[in-house]
N, CA, C and O atoms as CSV, one atom per row, in Angstrom:
chain,resi,resn,atom,element,x,y,z
A,1,MET,N,N,33.760,8.654,-57.584
A,1,MET,CA,C,34.448,8.530,-56.304
A,1,MET,C,C,33.660,9.269,-55.223
A,1,MET,O,O,33.509,8.750,-54.117
A,2,GLY,N,N,33.162,10.451,-55.515
A,2,GLY,CA,C,32.420,11.251,-54.549
A,2,GLY,C,C,31.120,10.577,-54.147
A,2,GLY,O,O,30.724,10.625,-52.982
A,3,SER,N,N,30.450,9.944,-55.114
A,3,SER,CA,C,29.177,9.297,-54.791
A,3,SER,C,C,29.418,8.065,-53.906
A,3,SER,O,O,28.574,7.712,-53.083
A,4,TYR,N,N,30.574,7.420,-54.082
A,4,TYR,CA,C,30.915,6.252,-53.261
A,4,TYR,C,C,31.030,6.671,-51.799
A,4,TYR,O,O,30.489,6.018,-50.906
A,5,PHE,N,N,31.750,7.781,-51.571
A,5,PHE,CA,C,31.913,8.269,-50.196
A,5,PHE,C,C,30.576,8.742,-49.617
A,5,PHE,O,O,30.263,8.497,-48.452
A,6,SER,N,N,29.806,9.418,-50.451
A,6,SER,CA,C,28.519,9.900,-49.947
A,6,SER,C,C,27.597,8.718,-49.637
A,6,SER,O,O,26.777,8.790,-48.721
A,7,GLN,N,N,27.733,7.635,-50.400
A,7,GLN,CA,C,26.936,6.435,-50.136
A,7,GLN,C,C,27.364,5.811,-48.799
A,7,GLN,O,O,26.515,5.393,-48.011
A,8,ILE,N,N,28.673,5.748,-48.544
A,8,ILE,CA,C,29.186,5.197,-47.283
A,8,ILE,C,C,28.726,6.070,-46.113
A,8,ILE,O,O,28.281,5.556,-45.086
A,9,VAL,N,N,28.834,7.388,-46.272
A,9,VAL,CA,C,28.407,8.310,-45.218
A,9,VAL,C,C,26.914,8.126,-44.947
A,9,VAL,O,O,26.487,8.114,-43.792
A,10,GLU,N,N,26.130,7.985,-46.002
A,10,GLU,CA,C,24.692,7.804,-45.851
A,10,GLU,C,C,24.383,6.499,-45.108
A,10,GLU,O,O,23.517,6.474,-44.233
A,11,GLU,N,N,25.084,5.425,-45.452
A,11,GLU,CA,C,24.885,4.139,-44.768
A,11,GLU,C,C,25.261,4.251,-43.290
A,11,GLU,O,O,24.573,3.716,-42.421
A,12,MET,N,N,26.360,4.953,-43.021
A,12,MET,CA,C,26.790,5.126,-41.628
A,12,MET,C,C,25.758,5.940,-40.845
A,12,MET,O,O,25.471,5.639,-39.686
A,13,GLU,N,N,25.207,6.965,-41.481
A,13,GLU,CA,C,24.183,7.777,-40.827
A,13,GLU,C,C,22.926,6.949,-40.550
A,13,GLU,O,O,22.301,7.086,-39.498
A,14,GLN,N,N,22.564,6.088,-41.509
A,14,GLN,CA,C,21.396,5.225,-41.315
A,14,GLN,C,C,21.632,4.249,-40.160
A,14,GLN,O,O,20.745,4.023,-39.337
A,15,GLN,N,N,22.838,3.676,-40.109
A,15,GLN,CA,C,23.171,2.750,-39.019
A,15,GLN,C,C,23.139,3.481,-37.675
A,15,GLN,O,O,22.627,2.969,-36.679
A,16,GLU,N,N,23.698,4.683,-37.677
A,16,GLU,CA,C,23.711,5.480,-36.448
A,16,GLU,C,C,22.275,5.781,-36.006
A,16,GLU,O,O,21.947,5.662,-34.825
A,17,GLN,N,N,21.431,6.169,-36.950
A,17,GLN,CA,C,20.031,6.465,-36.649
A,17,GLN,C,C,19.331,5.221,-36.100
A,17,GLN,O,O,18.533,5.306,-35.167
A,18,GLN,N,N,19.640,4.074,-36.688
A,18,GLN,CA,C,19.033,2.819,-36.237
A,18,GLN,C,C,19.464,2.497,-34.801
A,18,GLN,O,O,18.646,2.086,-33.977
A,19,VAL,N,N,20.745,2.687,-34.516
A,19,VAL,CA,C,21.257,2.438,-33.164
A,19,VAL,C,C,20.589,3.391,-32.176
A,19,VAL,O,O,20.182,2.984,-31.087
A,20,VAL,N,N,20.481,4.657,-32.563
A,20,VAL,CA,C,19.840,5.647,-31.698
A,20,VAL,C,C,18.392,5.232,-31.419
A,20,VAL,O,O,17.940,5.296,-30.276
A,21,GLU,N,N,17.673,4.812,-32.446
A,21,GLU,CA,C,16.280,4.398,-32.274
A,21,GLU,C,C,16.182,3.187,-31.346
A,21,GLU,O,O,15.290,3.124,-30.500
A,22,GLU,N,N,17.097,2.226,-31.501
A,22,GLU,CA,C,17.097,1.037,-30.644
A,22,GLU,C,C,17.367,1.413,-29.185
A,22,GLU,O,O,16.718,0.907,-28.269
A,23,VAL,N,N,18.334,2.305,-28.988
A,23,VAL,CA,C,18.666,2.730,-27.625
A,23,VAL,C,C,17.476,3.469,-27.004
A,23,VAL,O,O,17.127,3.234,-25.847
A,24,VAL,N,N,16.865,4.354,-27.775
A,24,VAL,CA,C,15.704,5.095,-27.281
A,24,VAL,C,C,14.589,4.116,-26.903
A,24,VAL,O,O,13.952,4.271,-25.861
A,25,GLU,N,N,14.359,3.123,-27.739
A,25,GLU,CA,C,13.323,2.124,-27.467
A,25,GLU,C,C,13.639,1.345,-26.182
A,25,GLU,O,O,12.754,1.116,-25.358
A,26,GLU,N,N,14.895,0.944,-26.021
A,26,GLU,CA,C,15.307,0.216,-24.814
A,26,GLU,C,C,15.096,1.076,-23.565
A,26,GLU,O,O,14.586,0.606,-22.548
A,27,VAL,N,N,15.499,2.335,-23.666
A,27,VAL,CA,C,15.347,3.243,-22.524
A,27,VAL,C,C,13.866,3.412,-22.180
A,27,VAL,O,O,13.493,3.409,-21.007
A,28,MET,N,N,13.033,3.557,-23.198
A,28,MET,CA,C,11.599,3.715,-22.956
A,28,MET,C,C,11.024,2.461,-22.292
A,28,MET,O,O,10.201,2.566,-21.382
A,29,GLU,N,N,11.447,1.289,-22.737
A,29,GLU,CA,C,10.975,0.039,-22.132
A,29,GLU,C,C,11.414,-0.054,-20.674
A,29,GLU,O,O,10.640,-0.453,-19.804
A,30,GLU,N,N,12.668,0.320,-20.419
A,30,GLU,CA,C,13.175,0.286,-19.042
A,30,GLU,C,C,12.395,1.266,-18.160
A,30,GLU,O,O,12.046,0.944,-17.024
A,31,GLU,N,N,12.126,2.453,-18.688
A,31,GLU,CA,C,11.350,3.437,-17.927
A,31,GLU,C,C,9.953,2.898,-17.629
A,31,GLU,O,O,9.424,3.089,-16.534
A,32,LYS,N,N,9.364,2.223,-18.613
A,32,LYS,CA,C,8.035,1.647,-18.430
A,32,LYS,C,C,8.073,0.577,-17.343
A,32,LYS,O,O,7.185,0.521,-16.493
A,33,GLU,N,N,9.100,-0.271,-17.372
A,33,GLU,CA,C,9.241,-1.322,-16.358
A,33,GLU,C,C,9.417,-0.707,-14.969
A,33,GLU,O,O,8.808,-1.156,-13.999
A,34,VAL,N,N,10.254,0.322,-14.887
A,34,VAL,CA,C,10.487,0.992,-13.602
A,34,VAL,C,C,9.170,1.586,-13.096
A,34,VAL,O,O,8.846,1.479,-11.913
A,35,GLU,N,N,8.426,2.202,-13.991
A,35,GLU,CA,C,7.144,2.806,-13.637
A,35,GLU,C,C,6.175,1.741,-13.118
A,35,GLU,O,O,5.484,1.952,-12.122
A,36,GLU,N,N,6.133,0.592,-13.806
A,36,GLU,CA,C,5.244,-0.496,-13.387
A,36,GLU,C,C,5.631,-1.007,-12.005
A,36,GLU,O,O,4.769,-1.265,-11.165
A,37,VAL,N,N,6.934,-1.152,-11.774
A,37,VAL,CA,C,7.406,-1.621,-10.468
A,37,VAL,C,C,7.037,-0.604,-9.390
A,37,VAL,O,O,6.577,-0.977,-8.311
A,38,GLU,N,N,7.236,0.672,-9.682
A,38,GLU,CA,C,6.898,1.724,-8.713
A,38,GLU,C,C,5.400,1.720,-8.409
A,38,GLU,O,O,4.995,1.861,-7.255
A,39,GLU,N,N,4.577,1.556,-9.457
A,39,GLU,CA,C,3.127,1.512,-9.258
A,39,GLU,C,C,2.747,0.313,-8.401
A,39,GLU,O,O,1.910,0.416,-7.504
A,40,LYS,N,N,3.372,-0.826,-8.687
A,40,LYS,CA,C,3.089,-2.044,-7.919
A,40,LYS,C,C,3.472,-1.840,-6.453
A,40,LYS,O,O,2.710,-2.187,-5.551
A,41,GLU,N,N,4.655,-1.279,-6.225
A,41,GLU,CA,C,5.110,-1.021,-4.850
A,41,GLU,C,C,4.166,-0.050,-4.147
A,41,GLU,O,O,3.851,-0.222,-2.969
A,42,GLU,N,N,3.724,0.960,-4.871
A,42,GLU,CA,C,2.811,1.951,-4.298
A,42,GLU,C,C,1.483,1.294,-3.923
A,42,GLU,O,O,0.933,1.561,-2.854
A,43,MET,N,N,0.974,0.439,-4.803
A,43,MET,CA,C,-0.276,-0.259,-4.516
A,43,MET,C,C,-0.113,-1.169,-3.297
A,43,MET,O,O,-0.988,-1.223,-2.432
A,44,GLU,N,N,1.005,-1.876,-3.236
A,44,GLU,CA,C,1.257,-2.763,-2.098
A,44,GLU,C,C,1.341,-1.956,-0.806
A,44,GLU,O,O,0.832,-2.379,0.233
A,45,GLU,N,N,1.978,-0.808,-0.877
A,45,GLU,CA,C,2.102,0.059,0.300
A,45,GLU,C,C,0.715,0.544,0.740
A,45,GLU,O,O,0.401,0.554,1.930
A,46,GLU,N,N,-0.105,0.943,-0.234
A,46,GLU,CA,C,-1.460,1.403,0.086
A,46,GLU,C,C,-2.271,0.276,0.720
A,46,GLU,O,O,-2.997,0.492,1.690
A,47,GLU,N,N,-2.140,-0.939,0.159
A,47,GLU,CA,C,-2.855,-2.091,0.715
A,47,GLU,C,C,-2.399,-2.360,2.144
A,47,GLU,O,O,-3.208,-2.636,3.029
A,48,LYS,N,N,-1.099,-2.273,2.348
A,48,LYS,CA,C,-0.543,-2.514,3.682
A,48,LYS,C,C,-1.091,-1.480,4.671
A,48,LYS,O,O,-1.503,-1.828,5.778
A,49,GLU,N,N,-1.091,-0.227,4.266
A,49,GLU,CA,C,-1.612,0.839,5.126
A,49,GLU,C,C,-3.094,0.610,5.426
A,49,GLU,O,O,-3.548,0.808,6.553
A,50,GLU,N,N,-3.836,0.192,4.407
A,50,GLU,CA,C,-5.268,-0.066,4.580
A,50,GLU,C,C,-5.484,-1.211,5.570
A,50,GLU,O,O,-6.353,-1.132,6.438
A,51,GLU,N,N,-4.693,-2.269,5.435
A,51,GLU,CA,C,-4.792,-3.410,6.350
A,51,GLU,C,C,-4.471,-2.978,7.777
A,51,GLU,O,O,-5.166,-3.357,8.719
A,52,GLU,N,N,-3.421,-2.191,7.928
A,52,GLU,CA,C,-3.042,-1.710,9.262
A,52,GLU,C,C,-4.163,-0.859,9.860
A,52,GLU,O,O,-4.470,-0.960,11.048
A,53,LYS,N,N,-4.760,-0.030,9.027
A,53,LYS,CA,C,-5.854,0.825,9.484
A,53,LYS,C,C,-7.033,-0.040,9.945
A,53,LYS,O,O,-7.629,0.220,10.991
A,54,GLU,N,N,-7.360,-1.055,9.166
A,54,GLU,CA,C,-8.458,-1.950,9.527
A,54,GLU,C,C,-8.157,-2.672,10.833
A,54,GLU,O,O,-9.026,-2.808,11.695
A,55,GLU,N,N,-6.922,-3.132,10.970
A,55,GLU,CA,C,-6.529,-3.823,12.201
A,55,GLU,C,C,-6.664,-2.899,13.406
A,55,GLU,O,O,-7.151,-3.308,14.459
A,56,GLU,N,N,-6.234,-1.663,13.247
A,56,GLU,CA,C,-6.342,-0.690,14.339
A,56,GLU,C,C,-7.806,-0.466,14.716
A,56,GLU,O,O,-8.150,-0.397,15.896
A,57,GLU,N,N,-8.662,-0.355,13.698
A,57,GLU,CA,C,-10.087,-0.148,13.962
A,57,GLU,C,C,-10.676,-1.354,14.687
A,57,GLU,O,O,-11.460,-1.201,15.624
A,58,GLU,N,N,-10.292,-2.559,14.247
A,58,GLU,CA,C,-10.788,-3.775,14.895
A,58,GLU,C,C,-10.331,-3.833,16.349
A,58,GLU,O,O,-11.108,-4.172,17.242
A,59,GLU,N,N,-9.074,-3.500,16.574
A,59,GLU,CA,C,-8.545,-3.499,17.939
A,59,GLU,C,C,-9.300,-2.485,18.801
A,59,GLU,O,O,-9.637,-2.757,19.953
A,60,LYS,N,N,-9.553,-1.326,18.227
A,60,LYS,CA,C,-10.274,-0.281,18.953
A,60,LYS,C,C,-11.681,-0.765,19.303
A,60,LYS,O,O,-12.143,-0.590,20.431
A,61,GLU,N,N,-12.352,-1.370,18.333
A,61,GLU,CA,C,-13.697,-1.891,18.579
A,61,GLU,C,C,-13.665,-2.954,19.671
A,61,GLU,O,O,-14.522,-2.978,20.554
A,62,GLU,N,N,-12.675,-3.823,19.601
A,62,GLU,CA,C,-12.537,-4.891,20.592
A,62,GLU,C,C,-12.325,-4.298,21.987
A,62,GLU,O,O,-12.931,-4.745,22.961
A,63,GLU,N,N,-11.473,-3.302,22.068
A,63,GLU,CA,C,-11.214,-2.635,23.350
A,63,GLU,C,C,-12.492,-1.990,23.890
A,63,GLU,O,O,-12.789,-2.081,25.081
A,64,GLU,N,N,-13.236,-1.343,23.005
A,64,GLU,CA,C,-14.484,-0.701,23.427
A,64,GLU,C,C,-15.472,-1.749,23.940
A,64,GLU,O,O,-16.155,-1.535,24.942
A,65,LYS,N,N,-15.539,-2.880,23.241
A,65,LYS,CA,C,-16.415,-3.969,23.664
A,65,LYS,C,C,-16.031,-4.456,25.051
A,65,LYS,O,O,-16.880,-4.635,25.924
A,66,GLU,N,N,-14.742,-4.666,25.235
A,66,GLU,CA,C,-14.251,-5.143,26.530
A,66,GLU,C,C,-14.576,-4.138,27.633
A,66,GLU,O,O,-14.995,-4.520,28.725
A,67,GLU,N,N,-14.383,-2.867,27.343
A,67,GLU,CA,C,-14.689,-1.824,28.329
A,67,GLU,C,C,-16.171,-1.841,28.683
A,67,GLU,O,O,-16.539,-1.723,29.852
A,68,GLU,N,N,-17.017,-1.987,27.669
A,68,GLU,CA,C,-18.460,-2.036,27.905
A,68,GLU,C,C,-18.808,-3.235,28.784
A,68,GLU,O,O,-19.601,-3.120,29.719
A,69,GLU,N,N,-18.210,-4.381,28.476
A,69,GLU,CA,C,-18.473,-5.583,29.264
A,69,GLU,C,C,-18.012,-5.396,30.707
A,69,GLU,O,O,-18.705,-5.787,31.646
A,70,GLU,N,N,-16.845,-4.800,30.872
A,70,GLU,CA,C,-16.329,-4.549,32.221
A,70,GLU,C,C,-17.263,-3.614,32.990
A,70,GLU,O,O,-17.550,-3.836,34.166
A,71,GLU,N,N,-17.730,-2.574,32.316
A,71,GLU,CA,C,-18.655,-1.637,32.957
A,71,GLU,C,C,-19.943,-2.352,33.346
A,71,GLU,O,O,-20.478,-2.147,34.436
A,72,LYS,N,N,-20.426,-3.185,32.450
A,72,LYS,CA,C,-21.648,-3.932,32.705
A,72,LYS,C,C,-21.460,-4.851,33.908
A,72,LYS,O,O,-22.312,-4.906,34.795
A,73,GLU,N,N,-20.354,-5.563,33.932
A,73,GLU,CA,C,-20.053,-6.454,35.055
A,73,GLU,C,C,-19.958,-5.661,36.356
A,73,GLU,O,O,-20.452,-6.092,37.399
A,74,GLU,N,N,-19.326,-4.515,36.279
A,74,GLU,CA,C,-19.173,-3.657,37.459
A,74,GLU,C,C,-20.547,-3.207,37.962
A,74,GLU,O,O,-20.819,-3.224,39.163
A,75,GLU,N,N,-21.399,-2.809,37.028
A,75,GLU,CA,C,-22.749,-2.383,37.403
A,75,GLU,C,C,-23.521,-3.533,38.039
A,75,GLU,O,O,-24.205,-3.348,39.045
A,76,GLU,N,N,-23.408,-4.718,37.448
A,76,GLU,CA,C,-24.102,-5.889,37.995
A,76,GLU,C,C,-23.595,-6.198,39.399
A,76,GLU,O,O,-24.371,-6.515,40.301
A,77,LYS,N,N,-22.301,-6.102,39.564
A,77,LYS,CA,C,-21.690,-6.363,40.871
A,77,LYS,C,C,-22.205,-5.358,41.904
A,77,LYS,O,O,-22.563,-5.727,43.023
A,78,GLU,N,N,-22.235,-4.107,41.516
A,78,GLU,CA,C,-22.730,-3.062,42.411
A,78,GLU,C,C,-24.195,-3.312,42.753
A,78,GLU,O,O,-24.615,-3.132,43.896
A,79,GLU,N,N,-24.957,-3.721,41.767
A,79,GLU,CA,C,-26.382,-4.005,41.972
A,79,GLU,C,C,-26.552,-5.167,42.949
A,79,GLU,O,O,-27.396,-5.122,43.843
A,80,GLU,N,N,-25.743,-6.200,42.767
A,80,GLU,CA,C,-25.793,-7.356,43.668
A,80,GLU,C,C,-25.442,-6.940,45.093
A,80,GLU,O,O,-26.117,-7.325,46.048
A,81,GLU,N,N,-24.393,-6.160,45.223
A,81,GLU,CA,C,-23.974,-5.694,46.554
A,81,GLU,C,C,-25.078,-4.852,47.197
A,81,GLU,O,O,-25.341,-4.954,48.396
A,82,LYS,N,N,-25.705,-4.030,46.383
A,82,LYS,CA,C,-26.789,-3.181,46.876
A,82,LYS,C,C,-27.944,-4.054,47.378
A,82,LYS,O,O,-28.508,-3.802,48.443
A,83,GLU,N,N,-28.283,-5.074,46.602
A,83,GLU,CA,C,-29.357,-5.987,46.990
A,83,GLU,C,C,-29.000,-6.726,48.274
A,83,GLU,O,O,-29.845,-6.909,49.150
A,84,GLU,N,N,-27.744,-7.147,48.378
A,84,GLU,CA,C,-27.292,-7.852,49.586
A,84,GLU,C,C,-27.419,-6.954,50.810
A,84,GLU,O,O,-27.877,-7.388,51.868
A,85,VAL,N,N,-27.019,-5.723,50.659
A,85,VAL,CA,C,-27.098,-4.760,51.759
A,85,VAL,C,C,-28.568,-4.555,52.142
A,85,VAL,O,O,-28.901,-4.502,53.326
A,86,GLU,N,N,-29.438,-4.440,51.146
A,86,GLU,CA,C,-30.867,-4.261,51.413
A,86,GLU,C,C,-31.429,-5.479,52.141
A,86,GLU,O,O,-32.248,-5.346,53.050
A,87,GLU,N,N,-30.983,-6.664,51.734
A,87,GLU,CA,C,-31.424,-7.910,52.382
A,87,GLU,C,C,-30.994,-7.928,53.842
A,87,GLU,O,O,-31.760,-8.299,54.732
A,88,GLU,N,N,-29.761,-7.520,54.062
A,88,GLU,CA,C,-29.220,-7.516,55.424
A,88,GLU,C,C,-29.975,-6.525,56.306
A,88,GLU,O,O,-30.214,-6.773,57.488
A,89,VAL,N,N,-30.340,-5.407,55.705
A,89,VAL,CA,C,-31.043,-4.366,56.448
A,89,VAL,C,C,-32.424,-4.891,56.868
A,89,VAL,O,O,-32.910,-4.566,57.951
A,90,LYS,N,N,-33.034,-5.680,56.030
A,90,LYS,CA,C,-34.372,-6.218,56.320
A,90,LYS,C,C,-34.234,-7.231,57.367
A,90,LYS,O,O,-35.227,-7.829,57.782
């Protein structure tokens, strides 16, 4: 009679251990999935920041180009006016 009960207790302990192992495995898989999602989101965020940075640099370069062109045009205009004045003086 005692061995029967000890056998039942042993089977219950084995089942409990199996359930615990399954739950632990599920939790570990979920943690891994969460980690992968977080890594993916982090990478996407970094890419987005990098793209924004590149866009800002391009805009800055474009603005500098435009400023240079405006300065050049201004200088040419001043040069033309100077030449016109010199022509008039002659």
